[in-house]
N, C-alpha and C positions, 0 to 999 in steps of 0.2 A: 282301607287303602293306605292310610298313613302308617299303620303298624307293619305293613309289608315293604314300605319303601324308605322309611326314615333312616338316614345314614347313621345317626347316633344309636338307633336300636340295632341296626345291622352290626355295628362295631361291638356293642355289648354282647350280642349273640356270639360273635366270632371269638371274643375274649373268653366267654364261658366255655366254648368248645375247646379252646387252647388249654384252659386250666384242667378240663376233664381229661384231655390227652396227657397232660403232665402228671396228673394223679395216677393214671394207668401206667405211665412210664416208671414212676417211683415204686410201684408195687413189684416191679421186676427184681428189686433188691432182696425179696424174700425167696426168689427162685434160684436154682443152681445155674452156674455159667458153664456152658458146654462148648468146647472148641474142637473142631476137626481140621487137621492139617494134612496136606499131601505135598511132598517135595521131591524133585529130582535134582541132585547136586553133583555134577561132574567135578571131581577134585583130585588133587595129587595125593600121594600116600606117603610122603616123607615123614619120618619120625623126628620129633623135636626133643633133644636131650633136656632133662630136668635134673636139678640137684638131687643127688642120692642115687642116681641110676648108674649102671655100668656102661660107660661110653663105648666099650668094645662091642656091645650088642648093636650099635648103630654105626657101623663102620662104612656102610654103603653110602655112595655119593648121592646127594639129592638129585631127583629126576623130575622132569616136567610131564612125565607120562600120566595121563588122566585115568581115573577110575570112575566107574558108574556108582552112584550111591542113591538109593531110594529110601524114602522115609515116610511112613504114614502113622499119624498119632491122633489119639482121642484123649482130651483132658477135661475133667469135671472138677469144679470147685464150688463149694457151698459154704456160705457164711453161717456158722452155728449161733454165735452170739457176738454182738458188737456194742453192747451197753447203750443202746438207744439211737445209734446213728441212723439205721434204716427206718426205724419207727418214727424218728423225728422228721425225716424227709417225707414219709408217707402222711403224717399228720399235718405237716405244713401244706402239702399239695391238696389234701382234702379240705382244709380250712379255706385255702385260697379259692377252691372251686365253689364252696358255699358263699364266699364273699362275692364272687363273680355272678352267682345267681341273684344275690341281693342287688348288685349293681344293675342287672338286667331289669329287675322289678322297679328299681328307681327310674330307669330310662323309660319304662312303659308308663309309670305314673306321671313323669314329667311330660311325656308326649301327649298322654290323655288330657292333662291339664291345659297344655298349649293348644291342642285342637279345639277343645270345648271353648276356651277363652276366645280364640279367633272366630269360631262359629258365632258366638254371642256378639262379637264385634261386628261381623257382617250383618247379623240380624238387627243390631242397633243402628247401623248405618242405613239399612233399608228403611227402618222406621223414621230416621231423620230425613231421608229423601221424601217419604210420605208427608211428614210435617212441612217440609219446604214446598212441596207441590200444592198442598192445601193453602199454605200462606200465599203462594204466587197466584193461584186461582182466585182467592179471595181478594187480593190486592188488585188484580186485573178487573174483577167485577166492580169493585168500588171505584176504580178509575173510569170505567165506562159509564157508571151511573153519575159520577160527578160531572163528566163531560156532557151527558145528556141534560142534566139539571142546569148546567151553565148555559147551554144553548136555549133552554126554556126560560132563562132569566131567573131561575130559582136560587142559584148559588153563584158566588163570585169566582173569578178566574183562579184565585189562589188555591181553591179547593181542587181544581183540575191539576194544577202544577204539583201540589203535594201528593195527591193520589198516584199520579204518573211516576213521580220519583219513588214512591213507596213500592210500586209495582216493579220498577227496574231493580231496586234493592232486593226484592223478593226473588226475582229471576237470578240475580247474582248469587244469592244464598243457595238456591237450588243447584246451581253449577258446582259450588263448593261441596255441597252434600253428595252430589254424584261422584265427584273426584274422590272424596273420602270413602265412598262405597267401593269404588274401583280398587283403591289401595287395600282395603280390608279383604276384598275378594282375592287379590293377588297374594296377600299374606296367608290366607287360608289354603289356597291352592299350593303354596310352597310347602306346607306341612304334608301334602299328599305326594310330594316328590315331583310336582309339575311346575315348570317355570313359564308356562304359557299364560297369556292374558286372555280371559274370556269371561263373559257375563253369565251369571247363574243366580238363582234365588234359593235361599235357605228357608226351611219350614220353621214356623214359630215353635218355641219350646213348649212342652206340656205345662198345664197350669200348676201342676204339683212340683215343678222344677224349683229346687232351692227352698222348699217349704218344710223340710224335715225339722223336727224339734232341735233346738240348739242345746248342745250338751253343757253341763256345768263346767266351770273353769277348770277345777282340779281333775275332773273326769277327762276333759279334753287333753290336758297336759299329760296325764297318765297314758291315755290312748296313743298320743303322738310318740311318746318315749318308747312305747312297746311295739309300735307298728311301723315306724319310719324305717325304710330299707337302708338308709344311710347308717343308722345305729347298728342294725344287724350286720351290715357289711364290715363295719369297723370292729365289732366284737369278733367276727371271724378272722379278721386280719391280726387282731391281738393274739388269738389262739395260734395262728400260723407263726407269729413271731416268737411266742413261747416255745413252740416246737423247734424253731431255729436255735434258741438258747440251749434247749436240751441237746440238740445235735452237736452244737459246738462244745459243750461240756463233755460229751461222750468222747471227744477226741483225745482226752487225757488217758483213756482206758484202752486196753488191748482189744484185738479182734481175734476171736477163736474161729477157725475154719477147718473144714475137711476137704480132702482132695483125693482124686483117683486118676490114674492114667494108664493107657494101653498103647503100645508102640510096636509097629512092624518096621524093620529096617534091614538093609543089606546091600551088597554090590550086585546081586542078581535078582531080577524081578520075580523069578520063579523059585527063589531060594531065600526068602526073607525070614528073618528071625524075630520073634516077638518077645516083648518084656512088658511087665505091668508093675504098677505101684499103687499103694493105698495107704493113707495116713491122715493124721490131723496135725494142725500147726497153730501157732499163735504169733500175732504180729503186735509188737509193743512200741509205740512212738516214744522215744526217749528224749529227743530234743528237736525243736523246730524253730529255733530262733525267737522264742516267746510269741510266735504268731498266734498260737491258740488262745493265749491269755488276751491278746488284743482283739481277736475275733469275738470272744465272749463279751468283752467290754463293749464292743460296737453293737452286738446284738441286743444287749441289755439296755443300751442307750436308745436304740430304735424302739424297743418295747416301751420304755418310759415315755417317749414322745407320742406313741400311739395311745397310751392310756390318758395322757394329757389332752390329746385331741378328742378323745371320747368325752371327757368331762366338758370341754369347750362346746362340743356338738350338742350335748344334753342341755346346756344353758341356752344355746342358740335356739334349740327346738322349743324350750319352754317360752322363750320370748316370742317366737313365731306363732305358737299356738294361742297365746294370750292376745297378741295383736290381731290375728286372723279372726278370732272369736268376737272381739270387740268391734272390729270393722263390719262383720256380718250383722251384729245386733244393731249397730248404728244405721247400716243401709236399710234394714227392715223398718227401723223406727222412722226414717226419713220418708219412706214410701207413702205413708198415710197422709202427712201434710202436703206432699207434692200432688197427690191425687185430688185432695181438697182444693188446692190452688188451681188446678186445671178446671175443675167444675166452676169455681168462682170466676175464672177468666172467661169461660164460655158464656156464663150468665151476664157478665159485664159487657161483653161484646154484643150479645143479643139486645141488651137495653140500649147501648150506645147506638147500635144500628137502627133501632126503632126510633130513637130520639132524632137521629139525623134524617131519617126518612120523613118524619113528621115535621121537620123544620125547627124543632126546639133544641136540637143539639148542634155541635160544631164539628168541623173536620178534625181538629186536634184531639178531641175526646174520642172520636171513632178510631183514629190511627193509633192512639195510645192503647185502646182496648184491643185492637188487632195485634199490636206488638206484644202486649202482655200475654195473650193467648198463645202466640207462637213460642214465646219464651217458656211459658208454663208447660206446653206440650214437649218442647225440647228437654226441659228439666225432667219431665216424667220419663222420657226415653233414657236419659243418662242415669236416672235413679234405678231403673230396671236393669240397665247394663251393669252398674256398680254392684247391685245386689247379686246378680248372676255370677259376676267375676269373684266377688267375696265368697260366695258359696263354693265355687270351684277351688279357690285358694285354700279354704278351710279343709276341703277333702284332701287336697295335696298335703297340707301341713299335718293332718291326722294320719296320713298314709293309707287313705281309703281309695283303693283302686277297684272300680266296678268288676264284678266277677267275670263278666263276659270278655274283659280285656286282659285278664291274667293269663300267664303262660300255661298252656295245657300240657 
């Protein structure tokens, strides 16, 4: 759904279509130009004397009497050789079309990363609501038990007050978790092109999600440099600018062309006279106010800036790959201790609950154990979320777009 509605993806597709049309338009430079004209021109027939003519031949007075004149012409002109002008335009358009394809791939990769990250955020928010609900139910149960034991004279009033306060805090935490879930759902819905607010539940991720082997650092950097669509797009733009330089330099050289023409004309539509012409020509630019030299300088400067941007992008990608890989390794490493902390917190709460029930423990010990379990479970949810986000980020940094989401 997101891949059919996302505005940035629609924009990238439109830009690709525009560059393809531009490429097709530039190929017209290899074809002949054919013009067909038809004209009816009522005009006077007065002769205009010119130097060297016998003025006695034109003694008649000028007249406003109109004459009919009909003219039909067909002209064909074909560029034979232009020292790379047309080829430069064609190569520029072709390279820009390839760059637009890479831009579209980047948009798809970014959108996939965004959708998966927001999906994981909703899943994490759902799990946090579950943690908050369990904590609220547990706190409510403890408050009811403390009240019953107080009425039986087994526990002091302070236990009732503390457990009721803890139950209210747990209810407040549940409301906050539900608000976070609603915001996460709205963010995910926005990626689908929907601004409506509605409740929905996402399915848990498969157990194998994010468990692929972690590549070696140098292999990851090499893969990122070779696969990132930003690098590919910039390389194509450099080739396009090189074609611009070629085209501008060709402006110093002549253009060789062939042309042919056929003409029907006369003052009577049924008595037209034809003429034809056929030949070759050459057009040589002698002086243009040094504009060609400055245009070449501008094109070469732009080319230099693109090459510098490429080196800067490669350095940035190396840093991103190293950072993403280390963050994923750290997230995986933290998951083990966090799981162990949850198990320990559950056991501590079980022991504290048993001691309180037997009358050998106190309320502070029980509430501390309960809070420790809630914090440990929340930390586990956050650790899983961070692991999933780090894995998605690594896929984006390495330029890995799942096959099913690639442009067919």
